[in-house]
PDB file of N, CA, C, O and CB in Angstrom:
ATOM      1  N   MET A   1      69.181   9.486  14.637  1.00  0.00           N
ATOM      2  CA  MET A   1      69.934   9.090  16.063  1.00  0.00           C
ATOM      3  C   MET A   1      68.883   9.967  16.948  1.00  0.00           C
ATOM      4  O   MET A   1      68.660  11.154  16.714  1.00  0.00           O
ATOM      5  CB  MET A   1      71.863   9.653  16.253  1.00  0.00           C
ATOM      6  N   ASN A   2      68.334   9.302  17.883  1.00  0.00           N
ATOM      7  CA  ASN A   2      67.590  10.042  18.874  1.00  0.00           C
ATOM      8  C   ASN A   2      68.297  10.514  19.891  1.00  0.00           C
ATOM      9  O   ASN A   2      69.131   9.794  20.440  1.00  0.00           O
ATOM     10  CB  ASN A   2      66.620   9.359  19.397  1.00  0.00           C
ATOM     11  N   GLN A   3      68.052  11.879  20.319  1.00  0.00           N
ATOM     12  CA  GLN A   3      68.701  12.353  21.736  1.00  0.00           C
ATOM     13  C   GLN A   3      67.710  12.248  22.718  1.00  0.00           C
ATOM     14  O   GLN A   3      66.627  12.834  22.709  1.00  0.00           O
ATOM     15  CB  GLN A   3      69.248  13.868  21.775  1.00  0.00           C
ATOM     16  N   ALA A   4      68.156  11.433  23.610  1.00  0.00           N
ATOM     17  CA  ALA A   4      67.185  11.335  24.785  1.00  0.00           C
ATOM     18  C   ALA A   4      67.134  12.555  25.788  1.00  0.00           C
ATOM     19  O   ALA A   4      66.165  12.816  26.500  1.00  0.00           O
ATOM     20  CB  ALA A   4      67.554  10.087  25.605  1.00  0.00           C
ATOM     21  N   THR A   5      68.264  13.232  25.743  1.00  0.00           N
ATOM     22  CA  THR A   5      67.898  14.630  26.811  1.00  0.00           C
ATOM     23  C   THR A   5      68.385  15.685  25.702  1.00  0.00           C
ATOM     24  O   THR A   5      69.015  15.502  24.660  1.00  0.00           O
ATOM     25  CB  THR A   5      68.987  14.786  28.639  1.00  0.00           C
ATOM     26  N   SER A   6      67.774  17.084  26.406  1.00  0.00           N
ATOM     27  CA  SER A   6      67.737  18.248  25.591  1.00  0.00           C
ATOM     28  C   SER A   6      69.369  18.853  25.824  1.00  0.00           C
ATOM     29  O   SER A   6      70.059  18.482  26.773  1.00  0.00           O
ATOM     30  CB  SER A   6      66.388  19.352  26.122  1.00  0.00           C
ATOM     31  N   PRO A   7      69.717  19.584  25.057  1.00  0.00           N
ATOM     32  CA  PRO A   7      71.093  20.306  25.179  1.00  0.00           C
ATOM     33  C   PRO A   7      71.164  21.010  26.504  1.00  0.00           C
ATOM     34  O   PRO A   7      72.225  20.856  27.109  1.00  0.00           O
ATOM     35  CB  PRO A   7      71.329  21.392  23.998  1.00  0.00           C
ATOM     36  N   GLU A   8      69.994  21.953  27.228  1.00  0.00           N
ATOM     37  CA  GLU A   8      70.065  22.171  28.373  1.00  0.00           C
ATOM     38  C   GLU A   8      70.161  21.197  29.476  1.00  0.00           C
ATOM     39  O   GLU A   8      70.939  21.437  30.399  1.00  0.00           O
ATOM     40  CB  GLU A   8      69.265  22.804  28.479  1.00  0.00           C
ATOM     41  N   GLN A   9      69.331  19.946  29.476  1.00  0.00           N
ATOM     42  CA  GLN A   9      69.828  19.047  30.265  1.00  0.00           C
ATOM     43  C   GLN A   9      71.261  18.325  30.176  1.00  0.00           C
ATOM     44  O   GLN A   9      71.828  17.871  31.169  1.00  0.00           O
ATOM     45  CB  GLN A   9      68.957  18.242  30.220  1.00  0.00           C
ATOM     46  N   GLN A  10      71.730  18.275  29.001  1.00  0.00           N
ATOM     47  CA  GLN A  10      73.217  17.694  29.036  1.00  0.00           C
ATOM     48  C   GLN A  10      74.131  18.726  29.586  1.00  0.00           C
ATOM     49  O   GLN A  10      75.205  18.441  30.116  1.00  0.00           O
ATOM     50  CB  GLN A  10      73.774  17.264  27.555  1.00  0.00           C
ATOM     51  N   LYS A  11      73.633  20.046  29.431  1.00  0.00           N
ATOM     52  CA  LYS A  11      74.679  21.040  29.946  1.00  0.00           C
ATOM     53  C   LYS A  11      74.512  20.928  31.409  1.00  0.00           C
ATOM     54  O   LYS A  11      75.570  20.912  32.038  1.00  0.00           O
ATOM     55  CB  LYS A  11      74.482  22.606  29.418  1.00  0.00           C
ATOM     56  N   LYS A  12      73.468  20.851  32.058  1.00  0.00           N
ATOM     57  CA  LYS A  12      73.379  20.742  33.488  1.00  0.00           C
ATOM     58  C   LYS A  12      74.072  19.590  34.212  1.00  0.00           C
ATOM     59  O   LYS A  12      74.655  19.653  35.294  1.00  0.00           O
ATOM     60  CB  LYS A  12      72.039  20.688  33.805  1.00  0.00           C
ATOM     61  N   HIS A  13      73.869  18.287  33.245  1.00  0.00           N
ATOM     62  CA  HIS A  13      74.577  17.159  33.735  1.00  0.00           C
ATOM     63  C   HIS A  13      76.152  17.364  33.586  1.00  0.00           C
ATOM     64  O   HIS A  13      76.953  17.028  34.458  1.00  0.00           O
ATOM     65  CB  HIS A  13      74.088  15.897  32.976  1.00  0.00           C
ATOM     66  N   GLU A  14      76.434  17.849  32.592  1.00  0.00           N
ATOM     67  CA  GLU A  14      77.902  18.090  32.513  1.00  0.00           C
ATOM     68  C   GLU A  14      78.571  19.083  33.715  1.00  0.00           C
ATOM     69  O   GLU A  14      79.606  18.908  34.358  1.00  0.00           O
ATOM     70  CB  GLU A  14      78.160  18.750  31.063  1.00  0.00           C
ATOM     71  N   ARG A  15      77.616  20.158  33.772  1.00  0.00           N
ATOM     72  CA  ARG A  15      78.196  21.011  34.907  1.00  0.00           C
ATOM     73  C   ARG A  15      78.066  20.292  36.269  1.00  0.00           C
ATOM     74  O   ARG A  15      78.884  20.671  37.108  1.00  0.00           O
ATOM     75  CB  ARG A  15      77.444  22.430  34.992  1.00  0.00           C
ATOM     76  N   ASN A  16      77.376  19.525  36.576  1.00  0.00           N
ATOM     77  CA  ASN A  16      77.268  18.748  37.669  1.00  0.00           C
ATOM     78  C   ASN A  16      78.226  17.874  38.007  1.00  0.00           C
ATOM     79  O   ASN A  16      78.727  17.760  39.126  1.00  0.00           O
ATOM     80  CB  ASN A  16      76.285  18.147  37.619  1.00  0.00           C
ATOM     81  N   THR A  17      78.562  17.068  36.754  1.00  0.00           N
ATOM     82  CA  THR A  17      79.638  16.256  36.881  1.00  0.00           C
ATOM     83  C   THR A  17      81.192  16.997  37.013  1.00  0.00           C
ATOM     84  O   THR A  17      82.132  16.473  37.612  1.00  0.00           O
ATOM     85  CB  THR A  17      79.527  15.362  35.681  1.00  0.00           C
ATOM     86  N   PHE A  18      81.232  17.920  36.534  1.00  0.00           N
ATOM     87  CA  PHE A  18      82.589  18.898  36.425  1.00  0.00           C
ATOM     88  C   PHE A  18      82.656  19.212  37.891  1.00  0.00           C
ATOM     89  O   PHE A  18      83.739  18.958  38.420  1.00  0.00           O
ATOM     90  CB  PHE A  18      82.468  20.447  35.361  1.00  0.00           C
ATOM     91  N   ILE A  19      81.512  19.821  38.814  1.00  0.00           N
ATOM     92  CA  ILE A  19      81.658  20.329  40.109  1.00  0.00           C
ATOM     93  C   ILE A  19      81.833  19.232  40.875  1.00  0.00           C
ATOM     94  O   ILE A  19      82.557  19.337  41.865  1.00  0.00           O
ATOM     95  CB  ILE A  19      80.592  21.145  40.576  1.00  0.00           C
ATOM     96  N   PHE A  20      81.188  17.940  40.557  1.00  0.00           N
ATOM     97  CA  PHE A  20      81.649  16.759  41.446  1.00  0.00           C
ATOM     98  C   PHE A  20      83.153  16.397  41.302  1.00  0.00           C
ATOM     99  O   PHE A  20      83.873  16.131  42.265  1.00  0.00           O
ATOM    100  CB  PHE A  20      80.811  15.467  41.092  1.00  0.00           C
ATOM    101  N   LEU A  21      83.573  16.414  39.961  1.00  0.00           N
ATOM    102  CA  LEU A  21      85.100  16.075  39.853  1.00  0.00           C
ATOM    103  C   LEU A  21      85.918  17.086  40.515  1.00  0.00           C
ATOM    104  O   LEU A  21      86.921  16.719  41.128  1.00  0.00           O
ATOM    105  CB  LEU A  21      85.591  15.975  38.373  1.00  0.00           C
ATOM    106  N   ALA A  22      85.630  18.208  40.463  1.00  0.00           N
ATOM    107  CA  ALA A  22      86.582  19.278  40.934  1.00  0.00           C
ATOM    108  C   ALA A  22      86.619  19.562  42.306  1.00  0.00           C
ATOM    109  O   ALA A  22      87.671  19.860  42.872  1.00  0.00           O
ATOM    110  CB  ALA A  22      86.324  20.484  40.325  1.00  0.00           C
ATOM    111  N   VAL A  23      85.279  19.470  43.011  1.00  0.00           N
ATOM    112  CA  VAL A  23      85.007  19.741  44.413  1.00  0.00           C
ATOM    113  C   VAL A  23      85.252  18.576  45.214  1.00  0.00           C
ATOM    114  O   VAL A  23      85.830  18.727  46.291  1.00  0.00           O
ATOM    115  CB  VAL A  23      83.641  20.199  44.631  1.00  0.00           C
ATOM    116  N   PHE A  24      84.933  17.561  44.880  1.00  0.00           N
ATOM    117  CA  PHE A  24      84.711  16.200  45.677  1.00  0.00           C
ATOM    118  C   PHE A  24      85.897  15.313  45.350  1.00  0.00           C
ATOM    119  O   PHE A  24      86.870  15.297  46.103  1.00  0.00           O
ATOM    120  CB  PHE A  24      83.273  15.398  45.251  1.00  0.00           C
ATOM    121  N   LEU A  25      85.847  14.608  44.302  1.00  0.00           N
ATOM    122  CA  LEU A  25      86.778  13.538  43.835  1.00  0.00           C
ATOM    123  C   LEU A  25      88.197  13.935  43.872  1.00  0.00           C
ATOM    124  O   LEU A  25      89.024  13.268  44.495  1.00  0.00           O
ATOM    125  CB  LEU A  25      86.455  13.121  42.448  1.00  0.00           C
ATOM    126  N   ALA A  26      88.541  15.150  43.133  1.00  0.00           N
ATOM    127  CA  ALA A  26      90.037  15.222  43.095  1.00  0.00           C
ATOM    128  C   ALA A  26      90.653  15.451  44.260  1.00  0.00           C
ATOM    129  O   ALA A  26      91.653  14.777  44.510  1.00  0.00           O
ATOM    130  CB  ALA A  26      90.500  16.169  42.270  1.00  0.00           C
ATOM    131  N   PRO A  27      90.174  16.484  45.253  1.00  0.00           N
ATOM    132  CA  PRO A  27      90.732  16.638  46.558  1.00  0.00           C
ATOM    133  C   PRO A  27      90.753  15.356  47.415  1.00  0.00           C
ATOM    134  O   PRO A  27      91.742  15.124  48.112  1.00  0.00           O
ATOM    135  CB  PRO A  27      89.986  17.681  47.254  1.00  0.00           C
ATOM    136  N   ILE A  28      89.463  14.325  47.387  1.00  0.00           N
ATOM    137  CA  ILE A  28      89.663  12.976  48.061  1.00  0.00           C
ATOM    138  C   ILE A  28      90.701  12.170  47.447  1.00  0.00           C
ATOM    139  O   ILE A  28      91.543  11.707  48.216  1.00  0.00           O
ATOM    140  CB  ILE A  28      88.416  12.167  48.055  1.00  0.00           C
ATOM    141  N   LEU A  29      90.803  11.912  46.204  1.00  0.00           N
ATOM    142  CA  LEU A  29      91.893  11.330  45.639  1.00  0.00           C
ATOM    143  C   LEU A  29      93.184  11.719  46.076  1.00  0.00           C
ATOM    144  O   LEU A  29      94.007  10.886  46.457  1.00  0.00           O
ATOM    145  CB  LEU A  29      91.835  11.491  44.397  1.00  0.00           C
ATOM    146  N   SER A  30      93.429  13.035  46.041  1.00  0.00           N
ATOM    147  CA  SER A  30      94.643  13.552  46.458  1.00  0.00           C
ATOM    148  C   SER A  30      94.839  13.255  47.872  1.00  0.00           C
ATOM    149  O   SER A  30      95.955  12.826  48.167  1.00  0.00           O
ATOM    150  CB  SER A  30      94.729  14.959  46.199  1.00  0.00           C
ATOM    151  N   VAL A  31      94.105  13.375  48.677  1.00  0.00           N
ATOM    152  CA  VAL A  31      94.437  13.015  50.068  1.00  0.00           C
ATOM    153  C   VAL A  31      94.786  11.403  50.265  1.00  0.00           C
ATOM    154  O   VAL A  31      95.702  10.936  50.941  1.00  0.00           O
ATOM    155  CB  VAL A  31      93.170  13.438  50.991  1.00  0.00           C
ATOM    156  N   ILE A  32      93.823  10.705  49.503  1.00  0.00           N
ATOM    157  CA  ILE A  32      94.197   9.267  49.701  1.00  0.00           C
ATOM    158  C   ILE A  32      95.483   8.692  49.160  1.00  0.00           C
ATOM    159  O   ILE A  32      95.925   7.646  49.635  1.00  0.00           O
ATOM    160  CB  ILE A  32      93.194   8.495  49.154  1.00  0.00           C
ATOM    161  N   ILE A  33      96.165   9.398  48.088  1.00  0.00           N
ATOM    162  CA  ILE A  33      97.327   9.210  47.396  1.00  0.00           C
ATOM    163  C   ILE A  33      98.553   9.581  48.280  1.00  0.00           C
ATOM    164  O   ILE A  33      99.565   8.898  48.440  1.00  0.00           O
ATOM    165  CB  ILE A  33      97.272   9.996  46.140  1.00  0.00           C
ATOM    166  N   VAL A  34      98.256  10.846  48.846  1.00  0.00           N
ATOM    167  CA  VAL A  34      99.412  11.293  49.736  1.00  0.00           C
ATOM    168  C   VAL A  34      99.450  10.500  50.983  1.00  0.00           C
ATOM    169  O   VAL A  34     100.538  10.106  51.405  1.00  0.00           O
ATOM    170  CB  VAL A  34      99.313  12.795  50.112  1.00  0.00           C
ATOM    171  N   ALA A  35      98.407  10.248  51.574  1.00  0.00           N
ATOM    172  CA  ALA A  35      98.313   9.259  52.762  1.00  0.00           C
ATOM    173  C   ALA A  35      98.789   7.880  52.625  1.00  0.00           C
ATOM    174  O   ALA A  35      99.385   7.287  53.525  1.00  0.00           O
ATOM    175  CB  ALA A  35      96.970   9.121  53.162  1.00  0.00           C
ATOM    176  N   GLY A  36      98.512   7.384  51.477  1.00  0.00           N
ATOM    177  CA  GLY A  36      99.042   6.205  51.048  1.00  0.00           C
ATOM    178  C   GLY A  36     100.495   6.041  50.934  1.00  0.00           C
ATOM    179  O   GLY A  36     101.178   5.091  51.315  1.00  0.00           O
ATOM    180  N   PHE A  37     100.884   7.209  50.301  1.00  0.00           N
ATOM    181  CA  PHE A  37     102.437   7.127  50.237  1.00  0.00           C
ATOM    182  C   PHE A  37     103.089   7.388  51.569  1.00  0.00           C
ATOM    183  O   PHE A  37     104.201   6.907  51.786  1.00  0.00           O
ATOM    184  CB  PHE A  37     103.020   8.168  49.213  1.00  0.00           C
ATOM    185  N   GLY A  38     102.484   8.106  52.461  1.00  0.00           N
ATOM    186  CA  GLY A  38     103.064   8.566  53.753  1.00  0.00           C
ATOM    187  C   GLY A  38     102.730   7.113  54.491  1.00  0.00           C
ATOM    188  O   GLY A  38     103.694   6.764  55.172  1.00  0.00           O
ATOM    189  N   PHE A  39     101.967   6.465  54.523  1.00  0.00           N
ATOM    190  CA  PHE A  39     101.833   5.122  55.138  1.00  0.00           C
ATOM    191  C   PHE A  39     102.774   4.336  54.575  1.00  0.00           C
ATOM    192  O   PHE A  39     103.562   3.876  55.401  1.00  0.00           O
ATOM    193  CB  PHE A  39     100.526   4.491  54.993  1.00  0.00           C
ATOM    194  N   ALA A  40     103.005   3.959  53.220  1.00  0.00           N
ATOM    195  CA  ALA A  40     104.011   3.249  52.844  1.00  0.00           C
ATOM    196  C   ALA A  40     105.490   3.589  53.340  1.00  0.00           C
ATOM    197  O   ALA A  40     106.259   2.665  53.608  1.00  0.00           O
ATOM    198  CB  ALA A  40     103.915   3.277  51.552  1.00  0.00           C
ATOM    199  N   VAL A  41     105.853   4.831  53.452  1.00  0.00           N
ATOM    200  CA  VAL A  41     107.109   5.286  54.003  1.00  0.00           C
ATOM    201  C   VAL A  41     107.256   4.817  55.220  1.00  0.00           C
ATOM    202  O   VAL A  41     108.295   4.215  55.492  1.00  0.00           O
ATOM    203  CB  VAL A  41     107.271   6.642  54.041  1.00  0.00           C
ATOM    204  N   TRP A  42     106.231   5.001  56.207  1.00  0.00           N
ATOM    205  CA  TRP A  42     106.093   4.915  57.644  1.00  0.00           C
ATOM    206  C   TRP A  42     106.366   3.452  57.671  1.00  0.00           C
ATOM    207  O   TRP A  42     107.359   3.080  58.296  1.00  0.00           O
ATOM    208  CB  TRP A  42     104.643   5.425  58.314  1.00  0.00           C
ATOM    209  N   ILE A  43     105.590   2.548  57.055  1.00  0.00           N
ATOM    210  CA  ILE A  43     105.793   1.245  57.402  1.00  0.00           C
ATOM    211  C   ILE A  43     107.174   0.599  56.772  1.00  0.00           C
ATOM    212  O   ILE A  43     107.618  -0.437  57.267  1.00  0.00           O
ATOM    213  CB  ILE A  43     104.553   0.501  56.969  1.00  0.00           C
ATOM    214  N   SER A  44     107.809   1.210  55.716  1.00  0.00           N
ATOM    215  CA  SER A  44     109.051   0.766  55.376  1.00  0.00           C
ATOM    216  C   SER A  44     110.297   1.265  56.501  1.00  0.00           C
ATOM    217  O   SER A  44     111.377   0.693  56.652  1.00  0.00           O
ATOM    218  CB  SER A  44     109.275   1.304  53.891  1.00  0.00           C
ATOM    219  N   GLN A  45     109.866   2.367  57.154  1.00  0.00           N
ATOM    220  CA  GLN A  45     110.876   2.609  57.958  1.00  0.00           C
ATOM    221  C   GLN A  45     110.813   1.964  59.271  1.00  0.00           C
ATOM    222  O   GLN A  45     111.845   1.932  59.942  1.00  0.00           O
ATOM    223  CB  GLN A  45     110.996   3.896  58.074  1.00  0.00           C
ATOM    224  N   ILE A  46     109.596   1.382  59.777  1.00  0.00           N
ATOM    225  CA  ILE A  46     109.258   0.290  60.833  1.00  0.00           C
ATOM    226  C   ILE A  46     110.217  -0.933  60.498  1.00  0.00           C
ATOM    227  O   ILE A  46     110.758  -1.489  61.454  1.00  0.00           O
ATOM    228  CB  ILE A  46     107.581  -0.193  60.762  1.00  0.00           C
ATOM    229  N   PHE A  47     110.480  -1.414  59.154  1.00  0.00           N
ATOM    230  CA  PHE A  47     111.028  -2.587  58.959  1.00  0.00           C
ATOM    231  C   PHE A  47     112.298  -2.287  58.616  1.00  0.00           C
ATOM    232  O   PHE A  47     113.142  -3.099  58.995  1.00  0.00           O
ATOM    233  CB  PHE A  47     110.385  -3.381  58.070  1.00  0.00           C
ATOM    234  N   PHE A  48     112.709  -1.254  57.944  1.00  0.00           N
ATOM    235  CA  PHE A  48     114.133  -1.093  57.481  1.00  0.00           C
ATOM    236  C   PHE A  48     115.000   0.124  58.294  1.00  0.00           C
ATOM    237  O   PHE A  48     116.143   0.529  58.085  1.00  0.00           O
ATOM    238  CB  PHE A  48     114.068  -0.752  55.850  1.00  0.00           C
ATOM    239  N   GLY A  49     114.052   0.519  59.245  1.00  0.00           N
ATOM    240  CA  GLY A  49     114.850   1.825  60.028  1.00  0.00           C
ATOM    241  C   GLY A  49     114.780   3.104  59.141  1.00  0.00           C
ATOM    242  O   GLY A  49     114.489   3.138  57.945  1.00  0.00           O
ATOM    243  N   PRO A  50     115.070   4.044  59.872  1.00  0.00           N
ATOM    244  CA  PRO A  50     115.055   5.646  59.114  1.00  0.00           C
ATOM    245  C   PRO A  50     116.270   5.563  58.000  1.00  0.00           C
ATOM    246  O   PRO A  50     117.173   4.726  57.966  1.00  0.00           O
ATOM    247  CB  PRO A  50     115.466   7.146  60.419  1.00  0.00           C
ATOM    248  N   PRO A  51     116.084   6.457  57.270  1.00  0.00           N
ATOM    249  CA  PRO A  51     117.126   6.639  56.034  1.00  0.00           C
ATOM    250  C   PRO A  51     118.714   6.687  56.700  1.00  0.00           C
ATOM    251  O   PRO A  51     119.662   6.082  56.198  1.00  0.00           O
ATOM    252  CB  PRO A  51     116.753   8.265  55.111  1.00  0.00           C
ATOM    253  N   SER A  52     118.789   7.449  57.809  1.00  0.00           N
ATOM    254  CA  SER A  52     120.187   7.645  58.201  1.00  0.00           C
ATOM    255  C   SER A  52     120.739   6.471  58.843  1.00  0.00           C
ATOM    256  O   SER A  52     121.963   6.348  58.895  1.00  0.00           O
ATOM    257  CB  SER A  52     120.340   8.788  59.097  1.00  0.00           C
ATOM    258  N   ALA A  53     119.982   5.607  59.331  1.00  0.00           N
ATOM    259  CA  ALA A  53     120.357   4.447  60.173  1.00  0.00           C
ATOM    260  C   ALA A  53     121.242   3.391  59.311  1.00  0.00           C
ATOM    261  O   ALA A  53     121.652   2.356  59.835  1.00  0.00           O
ATOM    262  CB  ALA A  53     118.990   3.736  60.751  1.00  0.00           C
TER     263      ALA A  53
END
């Protein structure tokens, strides 16, 4: 089995992938999920009123 990349290149690629996931993707997804939940609650309160009503 031929390896197209050297171990050093693979380590660099894995490090860059980890940085992308940890620094960019995870926070962006977290904000999208929380904002989506907040939007769903807001819309449901428009249609059904606040929980105390």
